[in-house]
N, CA, C and O atoms as a DFTB+ gen file, in Angstrom:
696 C
 N C O
     1  1      -2.031       0.021      16.075
     2  2      -1.868       1.437      15.788
     3  2      -1.120       1.601      14.462
     4  3      -0.165       0.876      14.184
     5  1      -1.557       2.542      13.665
     6  2      -0.996       2.717      12.321
     7  2       0.464       3.158      12.309
     8  3       1.148       2.998      11.298
     9  1       0.944       3.704      13.406
    10  2       2.345       4.133      13.453
    11  2       3.290       3.020      13.881
    12  3       4.509       3.195      13.869
    13  1       2.733       1.882      14.257
    14  2       3.566       0.767      14.700
    15  2       3.967      -0.101      13.507
    16  3       3.112      -0.474      12.703
    17  1       5.246      -0.424      13.384
    18  2       5.663      -1.350      12.329
    19  2       5.214      -2.773      12.686
    20  3       4.913      -3.070      13.842
    21  1       5.177      -3.623      11.694
    22  2       4.878      -5.029      11.945
    23  2       6.035      -5.662      12.710
    24  3       5.831      -6.494      13.594
    25  1       7.246      -5.256      12.360
    26  2       8.453      -5.795      12.991
    27  2       9.590      -4.795      12.839
    28  3       9.465      -3.800      12.124
    29  1      10.699      -5.067      13.515
    30  2      11.884      -4.226      13.428
    31  2      13.084      -5.068      13.012
    32  3      13.137      -6.270      13.272
    33  1      14.049      -4.413      12.358
    34  2      15.314      -5.056      11.997
    35  2      16.431      -4.049      12.203
    36  3      16.235      -2.843      12.058
    37  1      17.586      -4.554      12.538
    38  2      18.739      -3.677      12.723
    39  2      19.105      -2.970      11.416
    40  3      19.354      -1.764      11.398
    41  1      19.132      -3.736      10.327
    42  2      19.562      -3.195       9.040
    43  2      18.905      -3.961       7.904
    44  3      18.655      -5.161       8.019
    45  1      18.632      -3.281       6.831
    46  2      18.109      -3.931       5.633
    47  2      19.116      -4.939       5.094
    48  3      18.742      -5.898       4.419
    49  1      20.382      -4.722       5.388
    50  2      21.444      -5.578       4.874
    51  2      21.569      -6.900       5.636
    52  3      22.358      -7.763       5.251
    53  1      20.807      -7.060       6.698
    54  2      20.851      -8.294       7.477
    55  2      19.593      -9.153       7.318
    56  3      19.474     -10.197       7.959
    57  1      18.666      -8.726       6.482
    58  2      17.410      -9.449       6.303
    59  2      17.630     -10.689       5.446
    60  3      18.384     -10.656       4.474
    61  1      16.972     -11.773       5.811
    62  2      17.034     -13.019       5.066
    63  2      15.935     -12.989       3.993
    64  3      14.795     -13.367       4.263
    65  1      16.271     -12.548       2.802
    66  2      15.290     -12.388       1.735
    67  2      14.784     -13.731       1.212
    68  3      13.638     -13.821       0.771
    69  1      15.595     -14.752       1.251
    70  2      15.147     -16.090       0.851
    71  2      14.015     -16.543       1.780
    72  3      13.027     -17.124       1.333
    73  1      14.175     -16.269       3.066
    74  2      13.141     -16.620       4.047
    75  2      11.866     -15.825       3.793
    76  3      10.768     -16.361       3.942
    77  1      11.991     -14.563       3.414
    78  2      10.800     -13.770       3.090
    79  2      10.033     -14.415       1.941
    80  3       8.806     -14.501       1.980
    81  1      10.755     -14.867       0.922
    82  2      10.100     -15.552      -0.201
    83  2       9.402     -16.810       0.287
    84  3       8.287     -17.108      -0.143
    85  1      10.044     -17.550       1.177
    86  2       9.464     -18.789       1.708
    87  2       8.162     -18.552       2.466
    88  3       7.289     -19.419       2.474
    89  1       8.018     -17.392       3.101
    90  2       6.784     -17.118       3.852
    91  2       5.741     -16.393       3.000
    92  3       4.715     -15.952       3.516
    93  1       6.002     -16.271       1.696
    94  2       4.984     -15.744       0.787
    95  2       5.159     -14.321       0.311
    96  3       4.311     -13.819      -0.428
    97  1       6.222     -13.655       0.703
    98  2       6.466     -12.298       0.222
    99  2       6.942     -12.379      -1.232
   100  3       7.808     -13.189      -1.563
   101  1       6.371     -11.534      -2.093
   102  2       6.759     -11.499      -3.498
   103  2       7.233     -10.126      -3.953
   104  3       7.870      -9.995      -4.998
   105  1       6.917      -9.105      -3.163
   106  2       7.322      -7.756      -3.518
   107  2       7.796      -6.978      -2.310
   108  3       7.211      -7.057      -1.230
   109  1       8.871      -6.219      -2.509
   110  2       9.439      -5.386      -1.455
   111  2       9.424      -3.936      -1.896
   112  3       9.907      -3.601      -2.978
   113  1       8.872      -3.084      -1.061
   114  2       8.896      -1.653      -1.302
   115  2       9.894      -1.065      -0.314
   116  3       9.827      -1.329       0.887
   117  1      10.813      -0.272      -0.829
   118  2      11.869       0.305      -0.005
   119  2      11.826       1.823      -0.009
   120  3      11.567       2.449      -1.037
   121  1      12.080       2.398       1.140
   122  2      12.495       3.787       1.245
   123  2      13.970       3.798       0.840
   124  3      14.613       2.748       0.864
   125  1      14.518       4.948       0.472
   126  2      15.927       5.014       0.068
   127  2      16.795       5.607       1.178
   128  3      17.658       4.934       1.741
   129  1      16.545       6.884       1.480
   130  2      17.431       7.631       2.375
   131  2      17.380       7.117       3.805
   132  3      16.316       7.031       4.418
   133  1      18.540       6.782       4.312
   134  2      18.770       6.257       5.655
   135  2      18.183       4.866       5.864
   136  3      18.187       4.345       6.980
   137  1      17.677       4.266       4.785
   138  2      17.264       2.867       4.801
   139  2      18.276       2.045       4.023
   140  3      18.769       1.029       4.511
   141  1      18.586       2.489       2.806
   142  2      19.533       1.782       1.934
   143  2      20.912       2.433       1.914
   144  3      21.926       1.741       1.822
   145  1      20.949       3.750       1.999
   146  2      22.197       4.531       2.020
   147  2      21.986       5.743       2.911
   148  3      20.859       6.046       3.305
   149  1      23.065       6.430       3.225
   150  2      22.938       7.682       3.979
   151  2      22.088       8.677       3.187
   152  3      21.955       8.570       1.968
   153  1      21.521       9.640       3.900
   154  2      20.647      10.636       3.286
   155  2      21.326      11.311       2.087
   156  3      22.422      11.858       2.206
   157  1      20.665      11.263       0.952
   158  2      21.090      11.868      -0.318
   159  2      22.337      11.236      -0.948
   160  3      22.867      11.782      -1.916
   161  1      22.813      10.120      -0.434
   162  2      23.974       9.447      -1.025
   163  2      23.529       8.650      -2.253
   164  3      22.394       8.177      -2.309
   165  1      24.409       8.504      -3.222
   166  2      24.073       7.677      -4.392
   167  2      24.087       6.193      -4.015
   168  3      24.590       5.812      -2.958
   169  1      23.535       5.379      -4.886
   170  2      23.586       3.933      -4.674
   171  2      25.044       3.502      -4.672
   172  3      25.809       3.883      -5.558
   173  1      25.425       2.714      -3.688
   174  2      26.803       2.245      -3.589
   175  2      26.873       0.757      -3.928
   176  3      25.853       0.124      -4.198
   177  1      28.079       0.212      -3.911
   178  2      28.279      -1.200      -4.260
   179  2      27.474      -2.121      -3.346
   180  3      26.964      -3.148      -3.794
   181  1      27.359      -1.762      -2.076
   182  2      26.611      -2.584      -1.129
   183  2      25.133      -2.643      -1.509
   184  3      24.512      -3.704      -1.436
   185  1      24.571      -1.508      -1.914
   186  2      23.162      -1.479      -2.331
   187  2      22.955      -2.276      -3.618
   188  3      21.963      -2.992      -3.753
   189  1      23.883      -2.154      -4.559
   190  2      23.785      -2.906      -5.817
   191  2      23.800      -4.401      -5.529
   192  3      22.992      -5.143      -6.087
   193  1      24.710      -4.857      -4.664
   194  2      24.786      -6.282      -4.306
   195  2      23.514      -6.739      -3.594
   196  3      23.040      -7.854      -3.811
   197  1      22.966      -5.875      -2.747
   198  2      21.737      -6.213      -2.042
   199  2      20.617      -6.497      -3.038
   200  3      19.909      -7.495      -2.904
   201  1      20.452      -5.634      -4.029
   202  2      19.370      -5.819      -4.995
   203  2      19.626      -7.025      -5.899
   204  3      18.675      -7.665      -6.348
   205  1      20.864      -7.338      -6.168
   206  2      21.180      -8.565      -6.906
   207  2      20.762      -9.785      -6.088
   208  3      20.186     -10.735      -6.619
   209  1      21.057      -9.746      -4.798
   210  2      20.677     -10.844      -3.898
   211  2      19.154     -10.979      -3.822
   212  3      18.626     -12.091      -3.835
   213  1      18.459      -9.860      -3.744
   214  2      16.994      -9.872      -3.679
   215  2      16.411     -10.472      -4.960
   216  3      15.502     -11.300      -4.899
   217  1      16.926     -10.060      -6.112
   218  2      16.439     -10.626      -7.379
   219  2      16.703     -12.135      -7.431
   220  3      15.893     -12.887      -7.975
   221  1      17.824     -12.577      -6.872
   222  2      18.141     -14.001      -6.807
   223  2      17.154     -14.786      -5.969
   224  3      17.052     -16.005      -6.105
   225  1      16.429     -14.101      -5.106
   226  2      15.399     -14.733      -4.275
   227  2      14.022     -14.631      -4.918
   228  3      13.011     -14.944      -4.290
   229  1      13.986     -14.193      -6.165
   230  2      12.743     -14.070      -6.941
   231  2      11.752     -13.103      -6.308
   232  3      10.552     -13.373      -6.264
   233  1      12.258     -11.979      -5.821
   234  2      11.421     -10.932      -5.247
   235  2      11.461      -9.703      -6.140
   236  3      12.518      -9.326      -6.646
   237  1      10.310      -9.084      -6.330
   238  2      10.226      -7.823      -7.061
   239  2      10.511      -6.679      -6.099
   240  3      10.272      -6.799      -4.897
   241  1      11.022      -5.572      -6.624
   242  2      11.305      -4.421      -5.777
   243  2      10.784      -3.141      -6.404
   244  3      10.687      -3.011      -7.624
   245  1      10.452      -2.202      -5.531
   246  2      10.074      -0.856      -5.966
   247  2      10.561       0.124      -4.900
   248  3      10.300      -0.055      -3.710
   249  1      11.260       1.144      -5.338
   250  2      11.690       2.222      -4.444
   251  2      10.562       3.234      -4.376
   252  3      10.005       3.620      -5.404
   253  1      10.225       3.664      -3.173
   254  2       9.134       4.612      -2.968
   255  2       9.685       5.788      -2.175
   256  3      10.085       5.641      -1.019
   257  1       9.702       6.950      -2.806
   258  2      10.339       8.101      -2.176
   259  2       9.520       9.361      -2.381
   260  3       8.844       9.518      -3.398
   261  1       9.586      10.252      -1.411
   262  2       8.990      11.581      -1.565
   263  2       9.941      12.532      -2.280
   264  3       9.600      13.691      -2.516
   265  1      11.121      12.051      -2.622
   266  2      12.119      12.860      -3.311
   267  2      11.726      13.113      -4.765
   268  3      10.774      12.526      -5.280
   269  1      12.481      14.002      -5.413
   270  2      12.248      14.319      -6.823
   271  2      12.798      13.210      -7.721
   272  3      13.648      12.420      -7.310
   273  1      12.297      13.172      -8.950
   274  2      12.638      12.082      -9.860
   275  2      14.128      11.903     -10.136
   276  3      14.587      10.760     -10.135
   277  1      14.913      12.954     -10.373
   278  2      16.327      12.692     -10.674
   279  2      17.024      11.863      -9.592
   280  3      17.794      10.956      -9.907
   281  1      16.764      12.167      -8.342
   282  2      17.377      11.419      -7.232
   283  2      16.934       9.955      -7.237
   284  3      17.756       9.045      -7.135
   285  1      15.632       9.746      -7.358
   286  2      15.070       8.406      -7.239
   287  2      15.384       7.570      -8.479
   288  3      15.745       6.400      -8.359
   289  1      15.253       8.152      -9.650
   290  2      15.519       7.430     -10.899
   291  2      16.976       6.987     -10.974
   292  3      17.260       5.850     -11.352
   293  1      17.886       7.863     -10.622
   294  2      19.305       7.508     -10.664
   295  2      19.596       6.331      -9.742
   296  3      20.303       5.399     -10.123
   297  1      19.055       6.375      -8.542
   298  2      19.265       5.285      -7.590
   299  2      18.649       3.997      -8.135
   300  3      19.290       2.946      -8.117
   301  1      17.412       4.076      -8.616
   302  2      16.711       2.899      -9.139
   303  2      17.437       2.298     -10.334
   304  3      17.552       1.077     -10.438
   305  1      17.926       3.142     -11.236
   306  2      18.663       2.643     -12.400
   307  2      19.934       1.913     -11.969
   308  3      20.296       0.892     -12.553
   309  1      20.598       2.429     -10.961
   310  2      21.851       1.831     -10.501
   311  2      21.629       0.465      -9.860
   312  3      22.411      -0.459     -10.085
   313  1      20.565       0.330      -9.061
   314  2      20.323      -0.945      -8.382
   315  2      19.411      -1.880      -9.181
   316  3      19.291      -3.059      -8.849
   317  1      18.774      -1.367     -10.222
   318  2      17.902      -2.196     -11.045
   319  2      16.547      -2.452     -10.418
   320  3      16.137      -3.602     -10.261
   321  1      15.847      -1.383     -10.057
   322  2      14.549      -1.510      -9.396
   323  2      13.515      -0.601     -10.048
   324  3      13.855       0.404     -10.671
   325  1      12.264      -0.968      -9.895
   326  2      11.166      -0.061     -10.223
   327  2      11.211       1.079      -9.209
   328  3      11.843       0.953      -8.160
   329  1      10.551       2.179      -9.514
   330  2      10.547       3.287      -8.561
   331  2       9.339       4.187      -8.747
   332  3       8.718       4.213      -9.809
   333  1       9.022       4.918      -7.700
   334  2       8.028       5.991      -7.723
   335  2       8.608       7.158      -6.949
   336  3       9.060       6.991      -5.816
   337  1       8.601       8.333      -7.548
   338  2       9.101       9.539      -6.890
   339  2       7.911      10.403      -6.468
   340  3       6.782      10.161      -6.894
   341  1       8.166      11.411      -5.630
   342  2       7.100      12.273      -5.104
   343  2       5.876      11.439      -4.748
   344  3       4.761      11.723      -5.187
   345  1       6.106      10.405      -3.943
   346  2       5.094       9.390      -3.665
   347  2       3.987       9.839      -2.714
   348  3       2.945       9.190      -2.625
   349  1       4.206      10.935      -2.010
   350  2       3.171      11.427      -1.104
   351  2       3.009      10.602       0.169
   352  3       1.931      10.563       0.761
   353  1       4.102       9.938       0.588
   354  2       4.024       9.195       1.853
   355  2       3.682      10.169       2.978
   356  3       4.296      11.234       3.038
   357  1       2.766       9.877       3.848
   358  2       2.213       8.580       4.210
   359  2       0.878       8.218       3.546
   360  3       0.216       7.288       4.006
   361  1       0.468       8.903       2.507
   362  2      -0.759       8.510       1.820
   363  2      -0.581       7.131       1.197
   364  3       0.533       6.758       0.827
   365  1      -1.645       6.386       1.080
   366  2      -1.591       5.013       0.567
   367  2      -1.343       4.951      -0.936
   368  3      -0.875       3.929      -1.439
   369  1      -1.645       6.012      -1.653
   370  2      -1.610       5.997      -3.118
   371  2      -0.301       5.465      -3.701
   372  3      -0.334       4.624      -4.600
   373  1       0.821       5.922      -3.225
   374  2       2.111       5.484      -3.754
   375  2       2.377       4.013      -3.490
   376  3       2.915       3.314      -4.348
   377  1       2.008       3.544      -2.320
   378  2       2.188       2.140      -1.963
   379  2       1.333       1.247      -2.863
   380  3       1.776       0.194      -3.321
   381  1       0.102       1.692      -3.106
   382  2      -0.796       0.924      -3.968
   383  2      -0.277       0.888      -5.405
   384  3      -0.358      -0.144      -6.072
   385  1       0.250       2.005      -5.875
   386  2       0.835       2.057      -7.217
   387  2       2.065       1.148      -7.302
   388  3       2.262       0.468      -8.309
   389  1       2.885       1.133      -6.258
   390  2       4.062       0.254      -6.231
   391  2       3.631      -1.201      -6.348
   392  3       4.246      -1.971      -7.086
   393  1       2.581      -1.584      -5.628
   394  2       2.090      -2.965      -5.722
   395  2       1.565      -3.256      -7.122
   396  3       1.756      -4.352      -7.650
   397  1       0.914      -2.287      -7.710
   398  2       0.425      -2.459      -9.083
   399  2       1.599      -2.692     -10.041
   400  3       1.538      -3.577     -10.894
   401  1       2.658      -1.905      -9.902
   402  2       3.836      -2.064     -10.757
   403  2       4.494      -3.436     -10.567
   404  3       4.952      -4.049     -11.531
   405  1       4.535      -3.908      -9.324
   406  2       5.170      -5.195      -9.025
   407  2       4.225      -6.376      -9.226
   408  3       4.644      -7.533      -9.196
   409  1       2.942      -6.070      -9.432
   410  2       1.904      -7.103      -9.560
   411  2       1.813      -7.961      -8.291
   412  3       1.797      -9.190      -8.344
   413  1       1.755      -7.271      -7.158
   414  2       1.606      -7.949      -5.876
   415  2       0.363      -7.435      -5.165
   416  3      -0.257      -6.457      -5.584
   417  1       0.023      -8.101      -4.105
   418  2      -1.120      -7.745      -3.257
   419  2      -0.590      -7.364      -1.875
   420  3       0.562      -7.661      -1.559
   421  1      -1.407      -6.713      -1.049
   422  2      -0.935      -6.359       0.298
   423  2      -0.405      -7.554       1.097
   424  3       0.554      -7.411       1.856
   425  1      -1.013      -8.716       0.935
   426  2      -0.593      -9.900       1.686
   427  2       0.779     -10.412       1.256
   428  3       1.453     -11.102       2.021
   429  1       1.193     -10.076       0.033
   430  2       2.462     -10.590      -0.492
   431  2       3.521      -9.501      -0.617
   432  3       4.567      -9.701      -1.234
   433  1       3.234      -8.354      -0.024
   434  2       4.130      -7.207      -0.130
   435  2       4.613      -6.804       1.253
   436  3       3.877      -6.898       2.236
   437  1       5.860      -6.353       1.314
   438  2       6.449      -5.885       2.565
   439  2       7.126      -4.549       2.301
   440  3       7.823      -4.385       1.300
   441  1       6.919      -3.599       3.198
   442  2       7.592      -2.308       3.101
   443  2       8.727      -2.254       4.116
   444  3       8.587      -2.729       5.243
   445  1       9.862      -1.669       3.704
   446  2      11.019      -1.530       4.591
   447  2      11.474      -0.071       4.575
   448  3      11.794       0.474       3.519
   449  1      11.500       0.556       5.753
   450  2      11.908       1.950       5.845
   451  2      12.365       2.319       7.243
   452  3      12.319       1.500       8.162
   453  1      12.812       3.574       7.397
   454  2      13.407       4.007       8.663
   455  2      12.600       5.057       9.426
   456  3      13.001       5.450      10.522
   457  1      11.476       5.523       8.879
   458  2      10.715       6.576       9.547
   459  2       9.284       6.131       9.843
   460  3       8.624       5.529       8.997
   461  1       8.819       6.433      11.044
   462  2       7.462       6.062      11.428
   463  2       6.404       6.923      10.755
   464  3       5.416       6.397      10.243
   465  1       6.595       8.236      10.748
   466  2       5.536       9.150      10.323
   467  2       5.356       9.254       8.817
   468  3       4.382       9.854       8.363
   469  1       6.244       8.701       8.047
   470  2       6.051       8.648       6.597
   471  2       5.987       7.189       6.160
   472  3       4.955       6.728       5.673
   473  1       7.077       6.470       6.332
   474  2       7.225       5.111       5.822
   475  2       6.220       4.126       6.424
   476  3       5.424       3.523       5.704
   477  1       6.264       3.970       7.723
   478  2       5.465       2.956       8.409
   479  2       3.987       3.320       8.389
   480  3       3.138       2.465       8.139
   481  1       3.681       4.570       8.649
   482  2       2.293       5.018       8.631
   483  2       1.691       4.798       7.240
   484  3       0.555       4.338       7.124
   485  1       2.437       5.120       6.200
   486  2       1.953       4.925       4.835
   487  2       1.704       3.464       4.518
   488  3       0.693       3.126       3.903
   489  1       2.615       2.593       4.933
   490  2       2.420       1.157       4.705
   491  2       1.154       0.682       5.414
   492  3       0.383      -0.096       4.852
   493  1       0.936       1.144       6.639
   494  2      -0.282       0.786       7.371
   495  2      -1.520       1.282       6.641
   496  3      -2.521       0.573       6.547
   497  1      -1.447       2.502       6.126
   498  2      -2.584       3.057       5.382
   499  2      -2.926       2.217       4.157
   500  3      -4.085       2.153       3.746
   501  1      -1.915       1.574       3.575
   502  2      -2.123       0.743       2.382
   503  2      -2.388      -0.722       2.735
   504  3      -2.599      -1.540       1.839
   505  1      -2.380      -1.063       4.014
   506  2      -2.641      -2.431       4.431
   507  2      -1.477      -3.377       4.209
   508  3      -1.672      -4.579       4.031
   509  1      -0.249      -2.830       4.219
   510  2       0.961      -3.614       3.961
   511  2       1.728      -3.801       5.273
   512  3       1.814      -2.886       6.091
   513  1       2.280      -4.995       5.457
   514  2       3.173      -5.208       6.600
   515  2       4.433      -4.378       6.402
   516  3       4.836      -4.093       5.275
   517  1       5.046      -3.998       7.512
   518  2       6.209      -3.112       7.420
   519  2       7.302      -3.527       8.393
   520  3       7.054      -4.123       9.441
   521  1       8.524      -3.183       7.996
   522  2       9.696      -3.400       8.839
   523  2      10.378      -2.056       9.042
   524  3      10.741      -1.378       8.080
   525  1      10.544      -1.687      10.282
   526  2      11.281      -0.478      10.624
   527  2      12.734      -0.859      10.839
   528  3      13.042      -1.688      11.694
   529  1      13.631      -0.254      10.062
   530  2      15.058      -0.500      10.237
   531  2      15.696       0.700      10.923
   532  3      15.184       1.818      10.856
   533  1      16.816       0.451      11.578
   534  2      17.573       1.533      12.195
   535  2      18.124       2.431      11.098
   536  3      18.605       1.947      10.074
   537  1      18.052       3.724      11.314
   538  2      18.595       4.642      10.310
   539  2      20.099       4.445      10.188
   540  3      20.785       4.135      11.162
   541  1      20.586       4.628       8.990
   542  2      22.000       4.393       8.710
   543  2      22.891       5.470       9.319
   544  3      23.960       5.170       9.852
   545  1      22.452       6.721       9.238
   546  2      23.272       7.834       9.737
   547  2      22.394       8.818      10.501
   548  3      21.175       8.840      10.332
   549  1      23.018       9.618      11.330
   550  2      22.274      10.574      12.139
   551  2      22.151      11.956      11.502
   552  3      21.338      12.761      11.957
   553  1      22.928      12.254      10.468
   554  2      22.767      13.558       9.830
   555  2      21.639      13.467       8.805
   556  3      21.650      12.625       7.907
   557  1      20.659      14.367       8.972
   558  2      19.463      14.381       8.137
   559  2      19.004      15.818       7.988
   560  3      19.511      16.719       8.657
   561  1      18.038      16.024       7.103
   562  2      17.435      17.344       6.988
   563  2      16.756      17.671       8.314
   564  3      16.303      16.769       9.020
   565  1      16.684      18.944       8.653
   566  2      16.198      19.360       9.968
   567  2      14.770      18.889      10.235
   568  3      14.462      18.488      11.358
   569  1      13.888      18.927       9.226
   570  2      12.502      18.514       9.462
   571  2      12.410      17.024       9.792
   572  3      11.536      16.618      10.558
   573  1      13.288      16.215       9.232
   574  2      13.313      14.788       9.552
   575  2      13.865      14.594      10.963
   576  3      13.344      13.803      11.749
   577  1      14.923      15.330      11.258
   578  2      15.536      15.241      12.590
   579  2      14.517      15.602      13.678
   580  3      14.475      14.950      14.722
   581  1      13.706      16.624      13.446
   582  2      12.706      17.038      14.433
   583  2      11.616      15.984      14.610
   584  3      11.084      15.829      15.710
   585  1      11.276      15.258      13.543
   586  2      10.266      14.198      13.650
   587  2      10.769      13.020      14.477
   588  3       9.972      12.247      15.009
   589  1      12.077      12.883      14.584
   590  2      12.639      11.757      15.346
   591  2      12.297      11.848      16.831
   592  3      12.281      10.826      17.518
   593  1      12.027      13.040      17.337
   594  2      11.712      13.216      18.760
   595  2      10.378      12.544      19.099
   596  3      10.350      11.689      19.984
   597  1       9.273      12.895      18.430
   598  2       8.029      12.176      18.744
   599  2       8.070      10.706      18.319
   600  3       7.392       9.871      18.918
   601  1       8.854      10.388      17.298
   602  2       9.011       8.977      16.910
   603  2       9.538       8.154      18.081
   604  3       9.124       7.013      18.288
   605  1      10.455       8.744      18.843
   606  2      11.010       8.038      19.998
   607  2       9.942       7.665      21.007
   608  3       9.979       6.576      21.578
   609  1       8.978       8.572      21.233
   610  2       7.884       8.286      22.171
   611  2       6.988       7.178      21.633
   612  3       6.583       6.288      22.380
   613  1       6.681       7.227      20.354
   614  2       5.842       6.187      19.742
   615  2       6.549       4.828      19.831
   616  3       5.920       3.820      20.152
   617  1       7.847       4.805      19.547
   618  2       8.606       3.551      19.615
   619  2       8.647       2.986      21.026
   620  3       8.638       1.769      21.209
   621  1       8.691       3.862      22.023
   622  2       8.665       3.396      23.409
   623  2       7.372       2.631      23.674
   624  3       7.402       1.544      24.252
   625  1       6.233       3.192      23.255
   626  2       4.958       2.508      23.428
   627  2       4.910       1.211      22.621
   628  3       4.415       0.193      23.104
   629  1       5.421       1.250      21.405
   630  2       5.456       0.052      20.556
   631  2       6.188      -1.085      21.265
   632  3       5.735      -2.229      21.253
   633  1       7.299      -0.767      21.868
   634  2       8.122      -1.793      22.503
   635  2       7.578      -2.245      23.858
   636  3       7.883      -3.348      24.311
   637  1       6.774      -1.397      24.508
   638  2       6.245      -1.738      25.828
   639  2       4.870      -2.405      25.794
   640  3       4.575      -3.266      26.623
   641  1       4.034      -2.008      24.841
   642  2       2.671      -2.529      24.789
   643  2       2.641      -3.941      24.213
   644  3       3.392      -4.252      23.289
   645  1       1.776      -4.793      24.754
   646  2       1.631      -6.129      24.160
   647  2       1.027      -5.988      22.758
   648  3       0.177      -5.129      22.518
   649  1       1.475      -6.837      21.849
   650  2       0.962      -6.779      20.483
   651  2       1.045      -8.164      19.860
   652  3       1.805      -9.023      20.307
   653  1       0.259      -8.354      18.836
   654  2       0.325      -9.608      18.085
   655  2       1.610      -9.579      17.267
   656  3       1.861      -8.624      16.531
   657  1       2.415     -10.614      17.395
   658  2       3.704     -10.665      16.693
   659  2       3.589     -11.518      15.444
   660  3       2.870     -12.518      15.435
   661  1       4.284     -11.134      14.404
   662  2       4.369     -11.896      13.164
   663  2       5.649     -12.726      13.246
   664  3       6.711     -12.302      12.788
   665  1       5.530     -13.906      13.833
   666  2       6.691     -14.753      14.118
   667  2       7.418     -15.159      12.838
   668  3       8.648     -15.184      12.810
   669  1       6.675     -15.477      11.780
   670  2       7.311     -15.875      10.510
   671  2       8.152     -14.726       9.962
   672  3       9.289     -14.928       9.536
   673  1       7.584     -13.516       9.977
   674  2       8.332     -12.354       9.484
   675  2       9.531     -12.077      10.364
   676  3      10.623     -11.835       9.852
   677  1       9.358     -12.107      11.667
   678  2      10.462     -11.852      12.579
   679  2      11.613     -12.848      12.379
   680  3      12.780     -12.498      12.558
   681  1      11.277     -14.086      12.009
   682  2      12.303     -15.095      11.758
   683  2      13.217     -14.741      10.592
   684  3      14.375     -15.157      10.560
   685  1      12.701     -13.976       9.635
   686  2      13.501     -13.566       8.482
   687  2      14.350     -12.327       8.775
   688  3      15.205     -11.955       7.972
   689  1      14.117     -11.701       9.905
   690  2      14.780     -10.431      10.214
   691  2      15.952     -10.595      11.164
   692  3      16.605      -9.607      11.501
   693  1      16.233     -11.790      11.598
   694  2      17.331     -12.011      12.541
   695  2      18.620     -12.295      11.827
   696  3      19.648     -12.506      12.469
């Protein structure tokens, strides 16, 4: 199902990026809000260190956001990443453009985000594996908060239904 992530992780800050490189990942596409920092927060020292660590693992990065350019550009400049704003998630177009910028293919790209109906669905539409992370904070814009209700039902089915597991990817997420 297109709303199901390939795998789940507690936090983007706990992912073994060296292991991702070892299993063939070359590009990472990230959501920003509630994936890397709290909603609308600027890039902090923890995010900057994370992107330094990712670059040390020889991985390319691109931030993909439906937000306006000033928000996304400022964050991207601070952490040192490529970016796309007003990406139109869950449409595949932004994900495909991110791969073009990073010079990666769907097989070598991984998306990491906190929302099913934009982030994960969009990655599925683009044929990219995805990791759903726990949101960092519970305060969000009302329209996002309302989407969390049906997301809970989808996640229940995801966790209960048998599915093909990506064991190599899951090994990097522990």
